[in-house]
SESE-537615 format. One record per residue: residue in three letters; x, y, z of N, C-alpha, C in turn. Coordinates in steps of 0.05 Angstrom, whole numbers, plus 5000, padded with zeros to 4 digits. Example, Ala and Ser with C-alpha at 12.3 -4.5 7.8 and 13.67 -1.06 7.14 Angstrom:
# residues 2
ALA526448865156524649105156526449345156/SER525749555142527349795143525850015157/
***
This chain:
# residues 97
UNK524648715078525848895059526349135072/UNK529149225066530049455081529349715063/UNK528749915077528250165066530950315060/UNK531750385037534150515030533950805030/UNK531450895035531051215029531751355056/UNK532251585053532951785075530651945086/UNK528751985070526452145078524751985098/UNK523252115115521351995134518652145132/UNK516752015141513952135141512552085168/UNK512152295184510752275207507652255202/UNK506452055211503652025206501852085229/UNK499452205226497852235247496951955260/UNK496251955286495251705297493051585283/UNK490951755270488851655252489751545227/UNK491551655213492651545189493951295194/UNK496051275214497251025221495350815228/UNK493150865242491050655250489850535226/UNK488950725206487650625182489550465166/UNK491850555162493750405145494550145157/UNK494950155184495649885198493349705196/UNK490849795201488449635199488449485170/UNK488749625150488649545123490849305120/UNK493349365131495349165129494648925146/UNK493548955169492548715183490848545170/UNK488848675155486848525137488548335115/UNK490348485106491948345082493448105095/UNK494748165116496147925130494047695137/UNK491847745145489947545152489147395128/UNK488747535105488147405079490147225072/UNK492847325073495147165065495546925083/UNK495046915108495046705127492846515119/UNK490546635107488246455101488946315077/UNK490446445059491346305033493246065038/UNK495046135059496845885065495445655075/UNK493545705092491845515105490045345084/UNK489145495065487745385042489345195028/UNK491845295022493845115007494344885023/UNK495044895048496044685064493544475068/UNK491244575067488844405069487644285042/UNK489544335022488644224997486144334983/UNK485644594988483044714978483344714948/UNK481044734935480744714906482044994894/UNK483344954870484745174860483145414853/UNK480745424842479245644838478445774865/UNK478045634885477145744912479945924922/UNK481945814920484645964928485046194910/UNK484446194885484546424867482846624872/UNK480146574881478646784889479646914911/UNK480646784933481646894957484447074948/UNK486046994931488247144920487447404909/UNK484947384895484047644884483147824904/UNK482247724926481147884949483448024960/UNK485447874967487947984982489348184960/UNK489348144936490748334919488948604917/UNK486248564921484448814920484948964948/UNK485348814971485848944994488549074996/UNK490548974982493249104980493249334963/UNK491249324940491249544922489749774940/UNK487949714954486449904971488350044990/UNK490049915002492050025019493950195002/UNK494650124980496350304963495150574953/UNK492450544947490950774940490850974963/UNK490350884987490051055011492851165017/UNK494951015014497551135022498451325001/UNK497651264976498251484955496651734959/UNK494251714963492551934970493652094993/UNK494351965014495752095037498152255028/UNK499552095013502252225004501552484989/UNK500052464970499252704953498552924970/UNK496552874987495353085005497453205025/UNK499453065032501353185051503553215039/UNK505253015037508153055025508353215000/UNK506753144981506753274953505953554958/UNK503553604968502653884972504454064986/UNK505553955009507654135024510154165008/UNK511053984992513254034975512554274956/UNK510554214944509554464922509254704936/UNK508254724959507754964974510755104982/UNK512654914987515455034992517055064968/UNK515855034944517255064918519154844911/UNK518654604922520554374914519254234888/UNK520654324868519454174841520253894839/UNK522253784855522853504853520753344864/UNK518853434883516753254893514753184873/UNK514553344851512653254829514353044810/UNK516553044807518052864792518152584807/UNK518652624834518552374849515752234849/UNK513552394848510952284847510652134818/UNK511552274798511152154771512451904768/UNK515051894779516651644779515251424795/UNK514051494817512651314835510351214819/UNK508751374807506351304793506951094769/UNK509451144756510250984736511250704745/UNK512350714770512950444780510450294788/UNK508350424797505950314806504250194784/UNK504650304758503050274737504050054721/UNK506549904729507749704712505849464709/
***
């Protein structure tokens, strides 16, 4: 998926490491799901693992959102950029679909 946005976010090495670790776990869970499917695992067993992968991805989203609010949104507000709040509201509406 290509990013069509123009804004960038420089992350601290610690933030990048934490987010990258979370995504690595999600990738591992998705690979595990594919293996389960290919090995004819029982449907409920696969569904339990899908739930775990979904929870891991949601955890990634929560951490990313928290970082965004504490950095990008807070800085935008300090600089008087009212658009940053509207952008946050629009993002939250998309996340809550």
